[in-house]
C-alpha positions as CSV (number, residue, x, y, z in Angstrom):
1,M,13.7,-61.9,4.8
2,I,13.0,-60.6,1.2
3,T,14.3,-62.6,-1.7
4,K,13.9,-62.9,-5.5
5,K,13.2,-66.4,-6.9
6,R,11.2,-68.0,-9.6
7,L,8.5,-70.1,-7.9
8,I,6.1,-72.8,-9.1
9,P,2.8,-73.7,-7.3
10,S,4.2,-77.0,-5.8
11,E,6.8,-75.0,-3.9
12,I,4.2,-72.7,-2.3
13,S,3.1,-74.3,1.0
14,F,-0.4,-72.7,1.3
15,L,-1.4,-74.1,-2.1
16,N,-0.7,-77.6,-0.9
17,Y,-3.1,-78.3,2.0
18,N,-4.9,-81.6,1.6
19,D,-7.7,-80.6,4.0
20,C,-8.6,-77.4,2.2
21,L,-11.1,-76.2,-0.3
22,Y,-9.6,-73.7,-2.7
23,S,-11.5,-70.9,-4.3
24,V,-11.3,-67.7,-6.5
25,D,-14.0,-65.0,-6.5
26,F,-13.0,-61.5,-7.7
27,R,-16.3,-59.8,-6.8
28,A,-14.8,-57.9,-3.8
29,I,-12.3,-56.0,-5.8
30,S,-15.1,-54.4,-7.8
31,E,-15.8,-50.7,-7.1
32,N,-19.2,-51.9,-5.8
33,M,-20.3,-55.5,-5.2
34,E,-23.8,-54.4,-6.2
35,Y,-22.8,-53.9,-9.8
36,K,-23.9,-56.7,-12.2
37,I,-20.7,-57.8,-13.8
38,P,-21.0,-61.1,-15.8
39,A,-17.2,-61.3,-16.2
40,M,-17.0,-62.3,-12.6
41,W,-18.2,-65.8,-13.6
42,K,-15.1,-66.5,-15.7
43,Y,-12.8,-65.9,-12.8
44,E,-14.4,-68.6,-10.7
45,N,-12.6,-71.3,-12.7
46,L,-9.0,-69.9,-12.3
47,C,-7.9,-71.8,-9.2
48,S,-7.3,-75.1,-10.9
49,W,-4.5,-73.7,-12.9
50,I,-2.3,-73.6,-9.8
51,I,-3.7,-76.4,-7.7
52,S,-3.2,-80.1,-8.1
53,D,-5.2,-83.0,-6.6
54,K,-7.1,-80.7,-4.3
55,F,-10.7,-79.7,-3.6
56,V,-11.6,-76.6,-5.8
57,T,-14.7,-74.6,-6.3
58,T,-15.8,-74.1,-9.9
59,N,-18.8,-73.4,-12.0
60,E,-20.3,-75.4,-14.9
61,D,-17.9,-73.8,-17.4
62,V,-14.9,-75.7,-15.9
63,N,-15.0,-78.2,-18.8
64,H,-14.2,-75.6,-21.4
65,L,-10.7,-75.2,-20.0
66,K,-7.6,-77.4,-20.5
67,Y,-5.8,-77.5,-17.1
68,P,-2.3,-79.1,-16.8
69,N,-3.4,-81.1,-13.8
70,S,-6.5,-82.7,-12.1
71,N,-8.5,-81.7,-9.0
72,F,-11.7,-82.6,-7.1
73,Y,-14.2,-80.1,-8.4
74,I,-17.0,-78.7,-6.3
75,V,-19.2,-77.5,-9.2
76,L,-21.5,-74.6,-8.2
77,N,-23.7,-73.5,-11.1
78,K,-23.9,-69.9,-12.0
79,D,-26.8,-67.9,-10.6
80,A,-29.0,-65.8,-12.9
81,D,-27.6,-62.8,-11.1
82,P,-23.8,-62.3,-11.6
83,R,-23.6,-60.6,-8.2
84,V,-24.2,-63.8,-6.3
85,S,-20.8,-65.0,-5.0
86,I,-19.5,-68.6,-5.3
87,Y,-19.6,-68.7,-1.5
88,D,-23.3,-67.9,-1.3
89,R,-23.9,-70.7,-3.8
90,L,-21.7,-73.0,-1.7
91,F,-23.8,-72.2,1.4
92,K,-27.0,-73.1,-0.4
93,A,-25.6,-76.4,-1.8
94,K,-25.9,-78.2,1.5
95,N,-23.9,-81.3,2.4
96,I,-21.6,-80.8,-0.6
97,I,-18.4,-80.5,1.4
98,D,-16.2,-83.5,2.1
99,K,-15.7,-84.3,5.8
100,K,-12.0,-84.1,5.3
101,I,-12.1,-80.4,4.6
102,N,-11.2,-78.2,7.5
103,K,-10.1,-75.0,5.7
104,L,-11.3,-72.6,3.1
105,W,-8.7,-70.7,1.1
106,V,-9.8,-67.6,-0.7
107,A,-7.7,-65.8,-3.3
108,I,-9.7,-62.7,-2.6
109,P,-11.8,-62.4,0.5
110,H,-15.6,-61.9,0.4
111,P,-18.1,-61.3,3.2
112,D,-20.0,-64.5,2.2
113,A,-16.8,-66.5,2.6
114,D,-16.5,-65.2,6.2
115,K,-20.1,-66.2,6.9
116,Y,-19.6,-69.6,5.3
117,C,-16.6,-70.4,7.5
118,Q,-18.3,-69.2,10.7
119,N,-21.4,-71.3,10.0
120,N,-19.4,-74.4,9.1
121,N,-16.5,-74.1,11.6
122,L,-13.8,-73.9,8.9
123,Q,-10.5,-72.1,9.1
124,L,-10.2,-69.1,6.8
125,N,-6.9,-67.8,5.5
126,F,-8.0,-64.1,4.9
127,S,-11.0,-62.3,6.2
128,F,-12.9,-59.5,4.4
129,S,-12.3,-57.0,7.2
130,D,-8.5,-57.6,7.0
131,F,-8.7,-57.3,3.3
132,V,-10.3,-53.9,3.5
133,K,-7.6,-52.7,6.0
134,L,-4.6,-54.0,4.1
135,N,-5.8,-52.6,0.7
136,D,-6.4,-49.1,2.0
137,K,-4.2,-47.1,-0.4
138,L,-4.0,-44.1,1.9
139,T,-2.5,-46.3,4.6
140,Q,0.0,-47.6,2.1
141,K,0.9,-44.1,0.9
142,K,1.7,-43.0,4.4
143,L,4.0,-46.0,4.9
144,L,5.8,-45.6,1.6
145,K,6.6,-41.9,2.2
146,E,8.9,-40.6,-0.6
147,N,8.8,-44.0,-2.4
148,T,5.4,-43.1,-4.0
149,P,4.3,-40.2,-6.3
150,K,3.4,-37.0,-4.5
151,W,-0.1,-37.2,-3.2
152,V,-2.6,-35.4,-1.1
153,E,-5.8,-36.5,0.7
154,I,-9.0,-34.8,-0.5
155,T,-11.0,-33.7,2.5
156,S,-13.4,-31.2,1.0
157,R,-15.0,-30.1,-2.3
158,S,-13.0,-26.9,-2.2
159,G,-9.8,-29.0,-2.0
160,L,-11.0,-31.1,-4.9
161,E,-11.7,-28.0,-7.0
162,S,-8.2,-26.6,-6.2
163,I,-6.6,-29.8,-7.5
164,I,-8.7,-29.9,-10.7
165,N,-7.7,-26.3,-11.5
166,N,-4.0,-26.5,-10.6
167,R,-2.5,-30.0,-10.7
168,I,-2.1,-32.8,-13.3
169,G,-2.6,-36.3,-12.1
170,Y,-5.3,-38.7,-10.9
171,V,-8.0,-38.7,-8.3
172,K,-8.2,-42.1,-6.8
173,R,-10.4,-44.0,-4.3
174,K,-8.6,-45.5,-1.4
175,Q,-10.2,-48.9,-2.0
176,G,-10.1,-48.7,-5.8
177,S,-8.9,-51.5,-8.1
178,G,-8.4,-52.1,-11.8
179,G,-8.7,-48.4,-12.8
180,Y,-12.4,-48.1,-12.3
181,A,-12.1,-45.7,-9.3
182,V,-9.4,-43.6,-11.0
183,F,-10.1,-40.3,-12.7
184,K,-7.9,-37.9,-14.6
185,S,-7.9,-34.7,-12.6
186,N,-8.4,-32.5,-15.7
187,A,-11.2,-34.6,-17.1
188,L,-13.6,-35.2,-14.1
189,N,-17.3,-35.2,-15.0
190,S,-20.6,-35.2,-13.2
191,D,-20.4,-39.0,-12.6
192,F,-17.4,-38.4,-10.3
193,N,-19.2,-35.6,-8.4
194,V,-21.9,-38.1,-7.5
195,L,-19.3,-40.6,-6.2
196,F,-17.5,-37.9,-4.3
197,D,-20.7,-36.7,-2.6
198,Q,-21.5,-40.3,-1.6
199,S,-18.1,-40.9,0.0
200,P,-16.1,-37.6,0.4
201,S,-13.5,-39.0,2.8
202,D,-12.5,-41.9,0.4
203,W,-10.5,-40.0,-2.2
204,F,-6.9,-38.7,-2.7
205,F,-5.0,-37.0,-5.5
206,E,-1.8,-38.5,-6.9
207,E,0.6,-36.7,-9.3
208,K,1.2,-38.3,-12.6
209,A,4.5,-40.2,-12.8
210,D,6.0,-40.8,-16.2
211,G,7.8,-44.0,-17.1
212,R,7.2,-47.8,-17.6
213,S,4.2,-49.2,-15.8
214,C,5.4,-52.4,-14.1
215,S,4.5,-54.8,-11.3
216,I,6.1,-57.5,-9.2
217,Q,4.3,-60.6,-8.0
218,C,5.1,-61.7,-4.5
219,I,4.2,-64.1,-1.7
220,K,4.6,-63.9,2.0
221,D,4.9,-67.3,3.6
222,E,4.1,-68.8,7.0
223,S,7.7,-68.1,8.1
224,G,7.3,-64.4,7.4
225,N,9.6,-64.4,4.4
226,I,8.7,-62.4,1.2
227,T,9.6,-63.8,-2.2
228,I,9.4,-61.8,-5.4
229,F,8.5,-64.6,-7.9
230,G,7.5,-62.5,-10.9
231,F,8.2,-59.3,-12.8
232,S,6.0,-57.8,-15.6
233,E,5.4,-54.7,-17.7
234,Q,1.8,-53.8,-17.6
235,I,-0.5,-53.1,-20.6
236,I,-2.6,-50.1,-19.6
237,D,-5.5,-48.9,-21.7
238,G,-6.6,-45.3,-21.5
239,D,-3.8,-44.4,-19.1
240,K,-5.6,-46.2,-16.3
241,F,-7.2,-49.6,-17.1
242,Y,-5.1,-52.8,-16.7
243,S,-5.6,-55.1,-19.6
244,G,-2.7,-57.5,-19.5
245,S,1.1,-57.9,-19.0
246,K,4.3,-58.7,-20.7
247,I,5.8,-61.3,-18.3
248,L,9.5,-60.7,-18.0
249,S,12.3,-62.9,-16.6
250,L,13.4,-62.1,-13.1
251,T,16.9,-61.8,-14.4
252,S,15.9,-58.8,-16.4
253,M,15.4,-56.8,-13.1
254,D,18.6,-55.0,-12.5
255,D,20.2,-54.5,-9.1
256,N,19.1,-50.9,-8.9
257,I,15.4,-51.7,-9.4
258,Y,15.6,-54.7,-7.0
259,R,17.2,-52.6,-4.3
260,Q,14.4,-50.0,-4.5
261,L,11.7,-52.6,-4.5
262,H,13.3,-54.3,-1.5
263,N,13.3,-51.0,0.4
264,S,9.6,-50.4,-0.4
265,L,8.7,-53.9,0.7
266,E,10.5,-53.2,4.0
267,M,8.5,-50.0,4.4
268,L,5.3,-52.0,3.9
269,G,6.4,-54.5,6.5
270,K,4.1,-53.2,9.2
271,L,1.1,-53.6,7.0
272,L,2.1,-57.1,5.9
273,K,3.1,-58.3,9.4
274,D,0.3,-60.9,9.9
275,Y,-0.5,-61.6,6.3
276,I,0.2,-64.9,4.5
277,G,-0.5,-65.2,0.8
278,F,-0.1,-63.5,-2.6
279,F,0.3,-59.8,-3.3
280,G,1.6,-57.5,-6.0
281,L,3.2,-54.1,-6.2
282,D,2.3,-51.7,-9.1
283,F,5.0,-49.1,-9.8
284,I,6.5,-46.8,-12.3
285,I,10.2,-47.0,-13.5
286,G,11.3,-43.5,-14.6
287,E,13.9,-42.8,-17.3
288,D,16.4,-42.1,-14.5
289,G,15.8,-45.6,-13.1
290,M,13.9,-44.4,-10.1
291,V,11.0,-46.5,-8.8
292,L,7.8,-45.0,-7.5
293,I,5.3,-47.4,-6.0
294,L,1.7,-46.7,-7.0
295,E,0.0,-49.3,-4.8
296,A,0.1,-52.7,-3.2
297,N,-2.7,-55.2,-4.1
298,I,-2.7,-57.5,-1.2
299,R,-4.4,-60.5,-2.7
300,L,-4.1,-62.7,-5.7
301,T,-3.8,-60.3,-8.6
302,A,-4.6,-60.6,-12.3
303,A,-0.9,-61.3,-13.0
304,T,-0.4,-63.9,-10.3
305,I,-1.6,-67.0,-12.1
306,P,-0.2,-66.1,-15.6
307,T,3.2,-65.5,-13.9
308,L,3.1,-68.9,-12.0
309,L,2.2,-70.6,-15.3
310,A,5.1,-68.9,-17.1
311,N,7.3,-70.1,-14.3
312,M,6.0,-73.6,-14.7
313,A,7.0,-73.4,-18.3
314,G,10.5,-72.7,-17.3
315,G,10.5,-68.9,-17.0
316,T,9.7,-68.6,-20.8
317,D,8.9,-65.1,-21.9
318,A,5.1,-64.8,-22.2
319,S,2.4,-62.3,-22.5
320,Y,-1.0,-62.1,-20.8
321,K,-4.0,-60.3,-22.3
322,E,-7.5,-60.0,-21.1
323,D,-10.8,-60.1,-23.1
324,L,-9.3,-61.4,-26.4
325,N,-11.4,-62.8,-29.2
326,L,-11.0,-66.6,-29.0
327,D,-11.5,-67.2,-32.7
328,N,-7.9,-66.4,-33.7
329,L,-5.7,-68.2,-31.2
330,L,-2.2,-69.6,-31.9
331,E,-1.2,-73.2,-31.0
332,S,0.8,-72.0,-28.1
333,D,-1.9,-69.8,-26.6
334,V,-3.5,-70.9,-23.3
335,V,-7.1,-69.8,-22.5
336,L,-7.1,-69.2,-18.7
337,A,-10.7,-67.9,-18.4
338,Q,-13.5,-67.8,-20.9
339,G,-16.2,-65.2,-20.9
340,E,-19.9,-65.2,-21.8
341,D,-19.3,-63.1,-24.9
342,G,-16.8,-65.3,-26.8
343,T,-13.7,-63.6,-25.4
344,G,-11.2,-64.8,-22.9
345,D,-8.1,-64.1,-20.9
346,V,-5.1,-65.6,-22.8
347,L,-1.5,-66.5,-21.9
348,S,0.7,-66.5,-25.0
349,F,4.1,-68.2,-25.3
350,K,6.6,-67.5,-28.0
351,A,7.4,-71.2,-28.4
352,N,4.9,-73.8,-29.6
353,N,6.4,-76.7,-27.5
354,V,5.8,-75.2,-24.0
355,R,4.7,-77.6,-21.3
356,L,3.3,-76.5,-18.0
357,Q,4.9,-78.5,-15.2
358,G,4.8,-77.9,-11.5
């Protein structure tokens, strides 16, 4: 069953296990986990925004944030190398896990999380191998059929050159995320040629679709039901980089849009069959009201936690922006994650008297 309903964290069963260690590590969505990305540290403290009275992994920056609830923190200090996952550090911090913990919940899978659970006989909600399969954009395109922009798989350099010379759109990696593996077809440079030569079977071309860039935030629960709990208009920089969202009320989604999204979710049913957890759909709404699905991100997305917090505040209209300067915040602004460079990811409410409850 697919429904549309405003949810808060206390209503989501998989966020309320008492014998579970909860964690967030975004490293596996990077184009390459070997890149040194200091911003990955800030995301390690996100989980406490949606968890209450549970075991949660964090790093030493946790005290900079003002959560609406309390948890039992497993503090894992940052490594000098930002590539080192929170699960690698958890593994090295021996005897730190409470005997009551039987599960590890990962918002985004990581190979180190798989190893940690295997070595400590813990249940894991989502393996890295399943993550790779479910987030294969080519597989998604084939299931969505006409509900996605026209696309073609790139199988050779000659095919790539034909696209560059004759079609307007984007060349994308089937495992890409966040716009870093997206290239405008008419502006490809030598950097892309190197990437293509390294993995020639990983790319496809997608025609440009005009309209509003939007997303929905969803969960699939243990009963197999899918709930759309959030709707947002994305803020896209440079035509490809996600930098935030305007969080909209679910009631602003008209029946025509909902019907098309419902149909697309049904078409993705085979892919989501055994999955339990958060996911999002990115899509374009054309001037004619037609919806074209760009991709499904089957994991906790950048918009998941801001949307749940907006729901906790009563469905109040809010906006979420990444990498803002933290020197000029308003009273109603909530800093969700703080970077090493004085910037942070901020959720802004229109009203000053907002309270996060739930």
